[in-house]
py3Dmol code that shows the C-alpha trace and the ligand (Angstrom):
import py3Dmol

protein = """\
ATOM      1  CA  MET A   1      -0.026  -0.008  -0.038  1.00  0.00           C
ATOM      2  CA  HIS A   2       1.178   3.537  -0.823  1.00  0.00           C
ATOM      3  CA  PRO A   3       2.452   5.149   2.508  1.00  0.00           C
ATOM      4  CA  ALA A   4       0.372   8.329   2.001  1.00  0.00           C
ATOM      5  CA  LEU A   5      -2.796   6.153   1.532  1.00  0.00           C
ATOM      6  CA  MET A   6      -1.926   4.223   4.649  1.00  0.00           C
ATOM      7  CA  VAL A   7      -1.602   7.381   6.750  1.00  0.00           C
ATOM      8  CA  ARG A   8      -4.989   8.536   5.294  1.00  0.00           C
ATOM      9  CA  LEU A   9      -6.672   5.292   6.282  1.00  0.00           C
ATOM     10  CA  LEU A  10      -4.949   5.032   9.686  1.00  0.00           C
ATOM     11  CA  LEU A  11      -5.269   8.711  10.729  1.00  0.00           C
ATOM     12  CA  PRO A  12      -8.873   8.573  11.839  1.00  0.00           C
ATOM     13  CA  THR A  13      -8.335   5.454  13.803  1.00  0.00           C
ATOM     14  CA  LEU A  14      -5.390   7.074  15.560  1.00  0.00           C
ATOM     15  CA  LEU A  15      -7.414  10.202  16.362  1.00  0.00           C
ATOM     16  CA  CYS A  16     -10.177   7.986  17.866  1.00  0.00           C
ATOM     17  CA  LEU A  17      -7.709   6.243  19.995  1.00  0.00           C
ATOM     18  CA  PHE A  18      -6.050   9.333  21.198  1.00  0.00           C
ATOM     19  CA  PRO A  19      -8.501  10.214  23.996  1.00  0.00           C
ATOM     20  CA  ILE A  20      -8.478   6.574  25.251  1.00  0.00           C
ATOM     21  CA  LEU A  21      -4.638   6.619  25.306  1.00  0.00           C
ATOM     22  CA  LEU A  22      -4.680   9.832  27.213  1.00  0.00           C
ATOM     23  CA  ARG A  23      -7.203   8.464  29.745  1.00  0.00           C
ATOM     24  CA  GLY A  24      -5.243   5.235  30.158  1.00  0.00           C
ATOM     25  CA  GLN A  25      -2.280   7.264  31.325  1.00  0.00           C
ATOM     26  CA  GLY A  26      -4.373   9.166  33.816  1.00  0.00           C
ATOM     27  CA  ARG A  27      -4.159  12.357  31.752  1.00  0.00           C
ATOM     28  CA  GLU A  28      -7.864  12.929  31.503  1.00  0.00           C
ATOM     29  CA  SER A  29      -8.504  16.410  30.258  1.00  0.00           C
ATOM     30  CA  ALA A  30      -9.394  19.035  32.925  1.00  0.00           C
ATOM     31  CA  THR A  31     -12.237  20.202  30.672  1.00  0.00           C
ATOM     32  CA  ALA A  32     -13.889  16.757  30.285  1.00  0.00           C
ATOM     33  CA  VAL A  33     -17.597  16.853  30.995  1.00  0.00           C
ATOM     34  CA  ARG A  34     -18.578  14.541  33.678  1.00  0.00           C
ATOM     35  CA  THR A  35     -22.201  13.546  34.512  1.00  0.00           C
ATOM     36  CA  PRO A  36     -23.014  14.503  38.069  1.00  0.00           C
ATOM     37  CA  ASN A  37     -23.329  11.520  40.372  1.00  0.00           C
ATOM     38  CA  GLU A  38     -23.425  12.393  44.018  1.00  0.00           C
ATOM     39  CA  LEU A  39     -23.819   8.652  44.999  1.00  0.00           C
ATOM     40  CA  GLY A  40     -20.397   7.933  43.722  1.00  0.00           C
ATOM     41  CA  ARG A  41     -17.224   7.085  45.684  1.00  0.00           C
ATOM     42  CA  ILE A  42     -14.874   9.545  47.366  1.00  0.00           C
ATOM     43  CA  PRO A  43     -11.257   8.676  47.969  1.00  0.00           C
ATOM     44  CA  ILE A  44     -10.030   9.241  51.369  1.00  0.00           C
ATOM     45  CA  VAL A  45      -6.319   9.242  50.681  1.00  0.00           C
ATOM     46  CA  GLU A  46      -3.875   8.570  53.436  1.00  0.00           C
ATOM     47  CA  TRP A  47      -0.339   9.623  53.668  1.00  0.00           C
ATOM     48  CA  HIS A  48       2.129   8.890  56.401  1.00  0.00           C
ATOM     49  CA  GLN A  49       5.772  10.187  56.069  1.00  0.00           C
ATOM     50  CA  VAL A  50       6.759  12.400  53.215  1.00  0.00           C
ATOM     51  CA  VAL A  51      10.539  11.866  52.929  1.00  0.00           C
ATOM     52  CA  ASP A  52      13.395  11.263  50.521  1.00  0.00           C
ATOM     53  CA  LYS A  53      12.341   7.865  49.147  1.00  0.00           C
ATOM     54  CA  ASP A  54       9.298   5.772  48.771  1.00  0.00           C
ATOM     55  CA  GLY A  55       8.778   2.864  51.260  1.00  0.00           C
ATOM     56  CA  THR A  56       6.461   1.271  53.830  1.00  0.00           C
ATOM     57  CA  TYR A  57       4.357   4.207  55.154  1.00  0.00           C
ATOM     58  CA  LYS A  58       6.565   6.563  53.104  1.00  0.00           C
ATOM     59  CA  VAL A  59       6.364   8.548  49.948  1.00  0.00           C
ATOM     60  CA  SER A  60       8.994  10.665  48.423  1.00  0.00           C
ATOM     61  CA  ARG A  61       8.467  14.507  48.249  1.00  0.00           C
ATOM     62  CA  GLU A  62       8.391  14.307  44.396  1.00  0.00           C
ATOM     63  CA  ARG A  63       5.828  11.599  44.521  1.00  0.00           C
ATOM     64  CA  PHE A  64       3.672  13.533  47.022  1.00  0.00           C
ATOM     65  CA  ARG A  65       3.783  16.587  44.696  1.00  0.00           C
ATOM     66  CA  ALA A  66       2.977  14.432  41.677  1.00  0.00           C
ATOM     67  CA  GLU A  67      -0.017  12.860  43.563  1.00  0.00           C
ATOM     68  CA  LEU A  68      -1.430  16.310  44.301  1.00  0.00           C
ATOM     69  CA  GLU A  69      -0.912  17.236  40.706  1.00  0.00           C
ATOM     70  CA  GLU A  70      -2.661  14.192  39.366  1.00  0.00           C
ATOM     71  CA  LEU A  71      -5.629  14.667  41.766  1.00  0.00           C
ATOM     72  CA  HIS A  72      -5.895  18.291  40.544  1.00  0.00           C
ATOM     73  CA  ARG A  73      -5.574  17.419  36.903  1.00  0.00           C
ATOM     74  CA  ARG A  74      -8.177  14.843  37.097  1.00  0.00           C
ATOM     75  CA  GLY A  75     -10.762  17.180  38.613  1.00  0.00           C
ATOM     76  CA  TYR A  76     -10.530  16.399  42.375  1.00  0.00           C
ATOM     77  CA  VAL A  77     -10.945  19.113  44.986  1.00  0.00           C
ATOM     78  CA  PRO A  78      -9.962  18.539  48.635  1.00  0.00           C
ATOM     79  CA  ILE A  79     -12.901  18.767  51.066  1.00  0.00           C
ATOM     80  CA  SER A  80     -13.291  18.872  54.774  1.00  0.00           C
ATOM     81  CA  LEU A  81     -14.296  15.992  56.960  1.00  0.00           C
ATOM     82  CA  ALA A  82     -17.017  18.199  58.340  1.00  0.00           C
ATOM     83  CA  SER A  83     -18.561  18.875  54.963  1.00  0.00           C
ATOM     84  CA  TYR A  84     -18.441  14.947  54.256  1.00  0.00           C
ATOM     85  CA  LEU A  85     -20.022  14.141  57.519  1.00  0.00           C
ATOM     86  CA  ASP A  86     -22.701  16.903  57.345  1.00  0.00           C
ATOM     87  CA  LYS A  87     -23.530  16.117  53.625  1.00  0.00           C
ATOM     88  CA  GLN A  88     -22.496  19.680  52.677  1.00  0.00           C
ATOM     89  CA  ILE A  89     -19.936  18.970  49.917  1.00  0.00           C
ATOM     90  CA  ASP A  90     -19.792  22.233  48.103  1.00  0.00           C
ATOM     91  CA  ILE A  91     -17.563  22.015  45.095  1.00  0.00           C
ATOM     92  CA  PRO A  92     -18.084  23.057  41.414  1.00  0.00           C
ATOM     93  CA  VAL A  93     -20.163  21.186  39.005  1.00  0.00           C
ATOM     94  CA  GLY A  94     -18.196  18.353  37.408  1.00  0.00           C
ATOM     95  CA  LYS A  95     -15.605  18.223  40.139  1.00  0.00           C
ATOM     96  CA  SER A  96     -15.075  15.330  42.512  1.00  0.00           C
ATOM     97  CA  PRO A  97     -14.252  15.455  46.214  1.00  0.00           C
ATOM     98  CA  VAL A  98     -11.130  13.985  47.819  1.00  0.00           C
ATOM     99  CA  LEU A  99     -10.513  13.833  51.536  1.00  0.00           C
ATOM    100  CA  PHE A 100      -6.831  14.211  52.482  1.00  0.00           C
ATOM    101  CA  THR A 101      -5.722  12.369  55.719  1.00  0.00           C
ATOM    102  CA  PHE A 102      -2.218  12.520  57.276  1.00  0.00           C
ATOM    103  CA  ASP A 103      -1.339  10.014  60.000  1.00  0.00           C
ATOM    104  CA  ASP A 104       1.168   9.712  62.721  1.00  0.00           C
ATOM    105  CA  ALA A 105       2.115  13.383  63.202  1.00  0.00           C
ATOM    106  CA  SER A 106       5.761  13.094  62.013  1.00  0.00           C
ATOM    107  CA  PRO A 107       8.117  16.029  61.535  1.00  0.00           C
ATOM    108  CA  SER A 108       8.163  15.019  57.835  1.00  0.00           C
ATOM    109  CA  GLN A 109       4.560  16.287  57.581  1.00  0.00           C
ATOM    110  CA  PHE A 110       5.037  19.509  59.536  1.00  0.00           C
ATOM    111  CA  ARG A 111       8.497  20.837  60.206  1.00  0.00           C
ATOM    112  CA  TYR A 112       9.561  24.276  61.289  1.00  0.00           C
ATOM    113  CA  LEU A 113      12.627  26.119  60.312  1.00  0.00           C
ATOM    114  CA  GLU A 114      14.012  28.975  62.348  1.00  0.00           C
ATOM    115  CA  ARG A 115      14.693  31.972  60.210  1.00  0.00           C
ATOM    116  CA  ASN A 116      15.810  35.291  61.763  1.00  0.00           C
ATOM    117  CA  GLY A 117      14.212  34.233  64.972  1.00  0.00           C
ATOM    118  CA  GLN A 118      10.924  33.423  63.306  1.00  0.00           C
ATOM    119  CA  LEU A 119       9.357  29.979  62.815  1.00  0.00           C
ATOM    120  CA  VAL A 120       8.465  29.141  59.277  1.00  0.00           C
ATOM    121  CA  ILE A 121       6.856  26.040  57.788  1.00  0.00           C
ATOM    122  CA  ASP A 122       9.596  24.030  56.052  1.00  0.00           C
ATOM    123  CA  PRO A 123       8.728  24.056  52.462  1.00  0.00           C
ATOM    124  CA  THR A 124      10.058  20.411  52.023  1.00  0.00           C
ATOM    125  CA  SER A 125       7.655  19.109  54.685  1.00  0.00           C
ATOM    126  CA  ALA A 126       4.371  17.748  53.480  1.00  0.00           C
ATOM    127  CA  LEU A 127       2.443  20.800  54.809  1.00  0.00           C
ATOM    128  CA  GLY A 128       4.918  23.157  53.106  1.00  0.00           C
ATOM    129  CA  ILE A 129       4.537  21.286  49.783  1.00  0.00           C
ATOM    130  CA  LEU A 130       0.721  21.243  50.036  1.00  0.00           C
ATOM    131  CA  LEU A 131       0.512  24.953  50.883  1.00  0.00           C
ATOM    132  CA  ASP A 132       2.847  25.851  47.981  1.00  0.00           C
ATOM    133  CA  PHE A 133       0.702  23.764  45.684  1.00  0.00           C
ATOM    134  CA  ILE A 134      -2.445  25.487  46.825  1.00  0.00           C
ATOM    135  CA  LYS A 135      -0.707  28.930  46.102  1.00  0.00           C
ATOM    136  CA  THR A 136      -0.355  28.026  42.553  1.00  0.00           C
ATOM    137  CA  HIS A 137      -3.758  26.127  42.286  1.00  0.00           C
ATOM    138  CA  PRO A 138      -6.164  28.600  43.918  1.00  0.00           C
ATOM    139  CA  ASP A 139      -9.277  26.521  43.256  1.00  0.00           C
ATOM    140  CA  TRP A 140      -7.927  24.317  46.126  1.00  0.00           C
ATOM    141  CA  LYS A 141      -8.287  25.354  49.730  1.00  0.00           C
ATOM    142  CA  PRO A 142      -6.277  24.140  52.720  1.00  0.00           C
ATOM    143  CA  ARG A 143      -8.444  21.078  53.593  1.00  0.00           C
ATOM    144  CA  GLY A 144      -7.576  17.787  55.167  1.00  0.00           C
ATOM    145  CA  VAL A 145      -7.384  15.900  58.352  1.00  0.00           C
ATOM    146  CA  PHE A 146      -4.278  15.349  60.579  1.00  0.00           C
ATOM    147  CA  CYS A 147      -4.668  12.213  62.591  1.00  0.00           C
ATOM    148  CA  MET A 148      -2.230  12.871  65.276  1.00  0.00           C
ATOM    149  CA  LEU A 149      -0.193  11.168  68.044  1.00  0.00           C
ATOM    150  CA  PRO A 150       0.727  13.443  70.934  1.00  0.00           C
ATOM    151  CA  ALA A 151       3.205  11.108  72.550  1.00  0.00           C
ATOM    152  CA  ALA A 152       4.676   8.359  70.399  1.00  0.00           C
ATOM    153  CA  ASP A 153       8.268   7.565  69.779  1.00  0.00           C
ATOM    154  CA  ALA A 154      10.755   8.809  67.220  1.00  0.00           C
ATOM    155  CA  GLY A 155       9.310  12.290  66.842  1.00  0.00           C
ATOM    156  CA  HIS A 156       5.737  11.118  66.386  1.00  0.00           C
ATOM    157  CA  ALA A 157       4.612  13.587  68.946  1.00  0.00           C
ATOM    158  CA  PHE A 158       2.716  16.351  67.450  1.00  0.00           C
ATOM    159  CA  PHE A 159       5.231  16.631  64.677  1.00  0.00           C
ATOM    160  CA  GLY A 160       8.478  16.322  66.522  1.00  0.00           C
ATOM    161  CA  ASN A 161      10.068  16.675  69.876  1.00  0.00           C
ATOM    162  CA  LYS A 162      13.427  16.431  71.594  1.00  0.00           C
ATOM    163  CA  GLY A 163      15.342  17.836  68.782  1.00  0.00           C
ATOM    164  CA  ILE A 164      14.363  15.029  66.316  1.00  0.00           C
ATOM    165  CA  ASP A 165      14.637  16.338  62.796  1.00  0.00           C
ATOM    166  CA  GLY A 166      15.580  19.731  64.237  1.00  0.00           C
ATOM    167  CA  GLN A 167      12.150  20.017  66.028  1.00  0.00           C
ATOM    168  CA  LYS A 168      11.851  21.454  69.526  1.00  0.00           C
ATOM    169  CA  SER A 169       9.355  19.964  72.063  1.00  0.00           C
ATOM    170  CA  GLU A 170       7.932  23.473  72.697  1.00  0.00           C
ATOM    171  CA  TRP A 171       6.773  23.936  69.161  1.00  0.00           C
ATOM    172  CA  ARG A 172       4.317  21.021  69.384  1.00  0.00           C
ATOM    173  CA  MET A 173       1.092  22.822  70.552  1.00  0.00           C
ATOM    174  CA  LYS A 174       1.836  25.739  68.245  1.00  0.00           C
ATOM    175  CA  LYS A 175       1.882  23.406  65.171  1.00  0.00           C
ATOM    176  CA  VAL A 176      -1.424  21.832  66.025  1.00  0.00           C
ATOM    177  CA  LYS A 177      -2.917  25.349  66.601  1.00  0.00           C
ATOM    178  CA  GLN A 178      -1.532  26.529  63.311  1.00  0.00           C
ATOM    179  CA  LEU A 179      -3.056  23.501  61.359  1.00  0.00           C
ATOM    180  CA  HIS A 180      -6.386  24.396  62.828  1.00  0.00           C
ATOM    181  CA  GLU A 181      -6.005  28.065  61.878  1.00  0.00           C
ATOM    182  CA  LEU A 182      -4.944  27.283  58.445  1.00  0.00           C
ATOM    183  CA  GLY A 183      -8.256  25.309  57.826  1.00  0.00           C
ATOM    184  CA  PHE A 184      -7.127  21.779  58.461  1.00  0.00           C
ATOM    185  CA  GLU A 185      -8.962  19.470  60.830  1.00  0.00           C
ATOM    186  CA  LEU A 186      -7.564  17.637  63.987  1.00  0.00           C
ATOM    187  CA  CYS A 187      -8.181  13.866  64.290  1.00  0.00           C
ATOM    188  CA  ASN A 188      -7.358  11.414  67.135  1.00  0.00           C
ATOM    189  CA  HIS A 189      -4.896   8.628  66.348  1.00  0.00           C
ATOM    190  CA  THR A 190      -4.555   7.538  70.008  1.00  0.00           C
ATOM    191  CA  LEU A 191      -1.983   8.677  72.533  1.00  0.00           C
ATOM    192  CA  TRP A 192       1.062   6.628  71.337  1.00  0.00           C
ATOM    193  CA  HIS A 193      -0.209   4.425  68.479  1.00  0.00           C
ATOM    194  CA  ALA A 194      -1.442   1.594  70.584  1.00  0.00           C
ATOM    195  CA  LYS A 195      -2.481  -1.692  68.995  1.00  0.00           C
ATOM    196  CA  LEU A 196      -6.004  -1.468  70.215  1.00  0.00           C
ATOM    197  CA  SER A 197      -6.809  -5.072  69.565  1.00  0.00           C
ATOM    198  CA  LYS A 198      -4.584  -6.307  72.397  1.00  0.00           C
ATOM    199  CA  TYR A 199      -5.704  -3.980  75.158  1.00  0.00           C
ATOM    200  CA  SER A 200      -8.437  -3.977  77.730  1.00  0.00           C
ATOM    201  CA  ASP A 201     -11.467  -1.706  77.415  1.00  0.00           C
ATOM    202  CA  ALA A 202      -9.999   0.534  79.994  1.00  0.00           C
ATOM    203  CA  VAL A 203      -6.641   1.117  78.211  1.00  0.00           C
ATOM    204  CA  VAL A 204      -8.563   1.799  74.836  1.00  0.00           C
ATOM    205  CA  GLN A 205     -10.476   4.444  76.428  1.00  0.00           C
ATOM    206  CA  GLU A 206      -7.456   5.870  77.991  1.00  0.00           C
ATOM    207  CA  GLN A 207      -5.710   5.979  74.675  1.00  0.00           C
ATOM    208  CA  PHE A 208      -8.640   7.961  73.054  1.00  0.00           C
ATOM    209  CA  ALA A 209      -9.259  10.159  76.050  1.00  0.00           C
ATOM    210  CA  ARG A 210      -5.731  11.284  76.393  1.00  0.00           C
ATOM    211  CA  GLY A 211      -5.345  11.801  72.664  1.00  0.00           C
ATOM    212  CA  LEU A 212      -8.308  14.116  72.920  1.00  0.00           C
ATOM    213  CA  MET A 213      -7.035  15.904  75.921  1.00  0.00           C
ATOM    214  CA  ALA A 214      -3.783  16.639  74.140  1.00  0.00           C
ATOM    215  CA  ILE A 215      -5.614  18.172  71.214  1.00  0.00           C
ATOM    216  CA  ASP A 216      -7.816  20.163  73.613  1.00  0.00           C
ATOM    217  CA  SER A 217      -4.633  21.571  75.173  1.00  0.00           C
ATOM    218  CA  ALA A 218      -3.573  22.957  71.864  1.00  0.00           C
ATOM    219  CA  VAL A 219      -6.966  24.074  70.723  1.00  0.00           C
ATOM    220  CA  PRO A 220      -9.293  24.432  73.689  1.00  0.00           C
ATOM    221  CA  GLY A 221     -12.787  23.277  73.041  1.00  0.00           C
ATOM    222  CA  TYR A 222     -11.985  21.791  69.566  1.00  0.00           C
ATOM    223  CA  ASN A 223     -14.627  19.306  68.509  1.00  0.00           C
ATOM    224  CA  VAL A 224     -12.609  16.260  67.370  1.00  0.00           C
ATOM    225  CA  ARG A 225     -14.824  14.420  64.899  1.00  0.00           C
ATOM    226  CA  GLY A 226     -12.522  11.767  63.526  1.00  0.00           C
ATOM    227  CA  MET A 227     -10.282   8.971  64.660  1.00  0.00           C
ATOM    228  CA  ALA A 228      -7.920   6.790  62.830  1.00  0.00           C
ATOM    229  CA  LEU A 229      -7.290   3.234  64.014  1.00  0.00           C
ATOM    230  CA  PRO A 230      -3.577   2.590  64.543  1.00  0.00           C
ATOM    231  CA  TYR A 231      -2.513  -0.229  62.086  1.00  0.00           C
ATOM    232  CA  GLY A 232      -6.139  -0.426  61.215  1.00  0.00           C
ATOM    233  CA  LEU A 233      -6.686  -2.721  64.156  1.00  0.00           C
ATOM    234  CA  TRP A 234     -10.063  -2.603  65.922  1.00  0.00           C
ATOM    235  CA  PRO A 235     -10.379  -2.976  69.711  1.00  0.00           C
ATOM    236  CA  LYS A 236     -12.256  -6.094  70.881  1.00  0.00           C
ATOM    237  CA  ASN A 237     -15.111  -3.738  71.842  1.00  0.00           C
ATOM    238  CA  ARG A 238     -15.675  -1.809  68.648  1.00  0.00           C
ATOM    239  CA  ALA A 239     -18.228   0.539  70.318  1.00  0.00           C
ATOM    240  CA  LEU A 240     -15.336   2.209  72.121  1.00  0.00           C
ATOM    241  CA  THR A 241     -14.118   3.764  68.947  1.00  0.00           C
ATOM    242  CA  LYS A 242     -17.282   5.850  68.754  1.00  0.00           C
ATOM    243  CA  ALA A 243     -17.608   6.852  72.304  1.00  0.00           C
ATOM    244  CA  GLY A 244     -16.175   6.187  75.739  1.00  0.00           C
ATOM    245  CA  SER A 245     -14.818   7.832  78.913  1.00  0.00           C
ATOM    246  CA  TRP A 246     -11.727   7.782  81.246  1.00  0.00           C
ATOM    247  CA  THR A 247     -11.087   9.075  84.621  1.00  0.00           C
ATOM    248  CA  ASP A 248      -7.776  10.945  85.094  1.00  0.00           C
ATOM    249  CA  PRO A 249      -6.290   9.295  88.199  1.00  0.00           C
ATOM    250  CA  LYS A 250      -4.669  12.673  89.234  1.00  0.00           C
ATOM    251  CA  SER A 251      -7.516  15.024  88.949  1.00  0.00           C
ATOM    252  CA  LYS A 252     -10.355  12.446  89.152  1.00  0.00           C
ATOM    253  CA  ARG A 253     -11.846  14.311  86.146  1.00  0.00           C
ATOM    254  CA  VAL A 254     -13.935  12.215  83.868  1.00  0.00           C
ATOM    255  CA  VAL A 255     -13.019  12.727  80.299  1.00  0.00           C
ATOM    256  CA  ARG A 256     -15.541  11.721  77.643  1.00  0.00           C
ATOM    257  CA  TYR A 257     -14.979  11.336  73.960  1.00  0.00           C
ATOM    258  CA  THR A 258     -17.060  10.769  70.836  1.00  0.00           C
ATOM    259  CA  HIS A 259     -15.815  10.160  67.363  1.00  0.00           C
ATOM    260  CA  GLU A 260     -18.224  10.332  64.537  1.00  0.00           C
ATOM    261  CA  ALA A 261     -15.808   9.174  61.946  1.00  0.00           C
ATOM    262  CA  VAL A 262     -13.571   6.147  62.264  1.00  0.00           C
ATOM    263  CA  PHE A 263     -10.868   5.728  59.570  1.00  0.00           C
ATOM    264  CA  GLU A 264      -9.578   2.289  58.682  1.00  0.00           C
ATOM    265  CA  VAL A 265      -6.169   1.886  57.018  1.00  0.00           C
ATOM    266  CA  ALA A 266      -7.246   0.469  53.591  1.00  0.00           C
ATOM    267  CA  GLY A 267     -10.295  -0.813  51.673  1.00  0.00           C
ATOM    268  CA  GLY A 268     -10.673   1.548  48.710  1.00  0.00           C
ATOM    269  CA  PRO A 269     -12.623   4.662  47.940  1.00  0.00           C
ATOM    270  CA  ALA A 270     -15.325   5.402  50.487  1.00  0.00           C
ATOM    271  CA  ARG A 271     -19.112   5.706  49.986  1.00  0.00           C
ATOM    272  CA  SER A 272     -20.770   8.975  49.418  1.00  0.00           C
ATOM    273  CA  PRO A 273     -22.493  10.402  52.482  1.00  0.00           C
ATOM    274  CA  HIS A 274     -25.745  10.266  50.377  1.00  0.00           C
ATOM    275  CA  ASP A 275     -25.291   6.558  49.793  1.00  0.00           C
ATOM    276  CA  PRO A 276     -27.859   4.534  51.933  1.00  0.00           C
ATOM    277  CA  LEU A 277     -25.065   2.324  52.964  1.00  0.00           C
ATOM    278  CA  PHE A 278     -22.724   5.080  54.108  1.00  0.00           C
ATOM    279  CA  ASP A 279     -21.273   4.306  57.563  1.00  0.00           C
ATOM    280  CA  ALA A 280     -19.136   7.078  59.033  1.00  0.00           C
ATOM    281  CA  GLY A 281     -18.124   4.719  61.846  1.00  0.00           C
ATOM    282  CA  LYS A 282     -16.180   2.585  59.352  1.00  0.00           C
ATOM    283  CA  LEU A 283     -14.490   4.577  56.626  1.00  0.00           C
ATOM    284  CA  PRO A 284     -12.158   2.807  54.290  1.00  0.00           C
ATOM    285  CA  ARG A 285      -9.184   4.661  52.870  1.00  0.00           C
ATOM    286  CA  VAL A 286      -6.704   4.693  49.956  1.00  0.00           C
ATOM    287  CA  PRO A 287      -3.278   4.436  51.490  1.00  0.00           C
ATOM    288  CA  LEU A 288      -0.543   6.030  49.464  1.00  0.00           C
ATOM    289  CA  GLN A 289       2.884   4.553  50.093  1.00  0.00           C
ATOM    290  CA  GLY A 290       5.621   2.528  48.372  1.00  0.00           C
ATOM    291  CA  GLY A 291       3.920  -0.290  46.382  1.00  0.00           C
ATOM    292  CA  THR A 292       0.473   1.331  46.101  1.00  0.00           C
ATOM    293  CA  ASN A 293      -0.475   3.629  43.154  1.00  0.00           C
ATOM    294  CA  LEU A 294      -2.838   6.513  43.098  1.00  0.00           C
ATOM    295  CA  THR A 295      -3.387   6.175  39.314  1.00  0.00           C
ATOM    296  CA  THR A 296      -4.706   2.679  39.559  1.00  0.00           C
ATOM    297  CA  THR A 297      -7.409   3.805  41.987  1.00  0.00           C
ATOM    298  CA  LEU A 298      -8.440   6.877  39.999  1.00  0.00           C
ATOM    299  CA  ASN A 299      -8.563   4.834  36.738  1.00  0.00           C
ATOM    300  CA  GLU A 300     -10.927   2.384  38.444  1.00  0.00           C
ATOM    301  CA  MET A 301     -13.024   5.264  39.652  1.00  0.00           C
ATOM    302  CA  ASP A 302     -13.384   6.564  36.174  1.00  0.00           C
ATOM    303  CA  LYS A 303     -15.163   3.323  35.070  1.00  0.00           C
ATOM    304  CA  ALA A 304     -18.855   2.818  35.520  1.00  0.00           C
ATOM    305  CA  GLY A 305     -19.816   0.452  38.367  1.00  0.00           C
ATOM    306  CA  LYS A 306     -19.280   0.040  42.108  1.00  0.00           C
ATOM    307  CA  TRP A 307     -16.237   2.307  42.287  1.00  0.00           C
ATOM    308  CA  ALA A 308     -17.421   5.211  39.944  1.00  0.00           C
ATOM    309  CA  ARG A 309     -16.435   8.570  41.362  1.00  0.00           C
ATOM    310  CA  TYR A 310     -18.686  11.106  43.037  1.00  0.00           C
ATOM    311  CA  VAL A 311     -19.186  13.949  40.572  1.00  0.00           C
ATOM    312  CA  SER A 312     -20.683  17.208  41.937  1.00  0.00           C
ATOM    313  CA  ASP A 313     -23.771  18.880  40.417  1.00  0.00           C
ATOM    314  CA  GLY A 314     -22.441  22.148  41.909  1.00  0.00           C
ATOM    315  CA  ASN A 315     -25.391  22.514  44.271  1.00  0.00           C
ATOM    316  CA  PRO A 316     -24.894  21.192  47.940  1.00  0.00           C
ATOM    317  CA  LYS A 317     -28.753  21.295  48.407  1.00  0.00           C
ATOM    318  CA  THR A 318     -29.558  18.760  45.749  1.00  0.00           C
ATOM    319  CA  VAL A 319     -28.378  15.191  45.391  1.00  0.00           C
ATOM    320  CA  ALA A 320     -27.699  14.176  41.785  1.00  0.00           C
ATOM    321  CA  LYS A 321     -28.395  10.553  41.137  1.00  0.00           C
ATOM    322  CA  PRO A 322     -27.009   8.750  38.122  1.00  0.00           C
TER     323      PRO A 322
END
"""
ligand_1 = """\
1
ZN
Zn -0.724 5.387 62.338
"""
view = py3Dmol.view(width=600, height=400)
view.addModel(protein, "pdb")
view.setStyle({"model": 0}, {"cartoon": {"style": "trace"}})
view.addModel(ligand_1, "xyz")
view.setStyle({"model": 1}, {"stick": {}})
view.zoomTo()
view.show()
C-alpha cells in the first residue's frame, strides 16, 4: 500500500484512539464533561511520612507533589471531613471530592525552620509542599485531616520533639494550633499508636481520652470528629471507637470522647454520605505509600460500576443521582 494512503486510512483510527490513550495514562482532560453522580465514591487518601524515598508508610516528596498534581488534573478538589459528615460537599459542578488524611504526626509532615528568630513552615515538609501547591492552584483550599499522636516515639509527637529532625518540644502545641487556623482538621490517632486489639477496654478508652486531651490543650474546646485506627486494628469492643470515657487518676476528672468518623487503613474509595449504605463509623481509605499507586485507583473510579467517582452537580442542596 502507498504510504500516503496508509496514513489517510490510519489517521482517523489514531485520532479516535487518542483520548483513550490519554485516559489510560491518567491524563484525563481537565475540561472533560462529567455527568453529576453524588452517590459515587470519594477517595479518602492517606499519607504517612513524606521523605526522600518511597517505602512502607513513606512517599517521596516528588511523588507527593505528583499525587497532588494528578488529583488536581483529574478534577478532584480537597474537602473537609465536616462537609463530608454533614452532607454539605460544596464544590463546582463536574468536580469530585477527595479527603486528605495525614497519619502519625511526624516532622516529615510539618516541620519548622528557624529563620531570623521566626518559625516558618519548612517548604520541604508535606504541609509546606501542600501549601505551595495551593498557592499555584487557587481553586484548592487548605483542607484535610491530621490524625495525630501526641506522645509516640521517634518524633511522632505532634510533629516532632526532643530535637528530632531539628524540632523542639515546645513547638508542638503551636503546630497543632496553626493547622487548625490554616483550615485543616484535627483527628485522634490515640496517645502513642497503641495496637488497640490487644488492650483492655480501660486502656482503649485511656488512649482515646488522652489523645483528645492533648488536642484540647492545643486548641481548647476543639470538636474532634474523627479518629484513625492505629495499624487499622479494631479494639475487641468496637463501640469504644465511637464513644467512651476515662477518669484521670490525678484530677479524678472524667474525660468523655465521641468520634463520628472512624478511619480504617485501607479498603478502597469510600461511599458518598448520600449513599444509603454510608457508615461514618467505618470509613475505608486509599493508603499512598511504596507499592501502592494512586493512578490505579483513580482509573478504576473513572469506570462505571461500584467504584465510580462522586461527581458534583455544583449545588450542595440537591443530590444528583445517576
Ligand atoms: Zn498510624
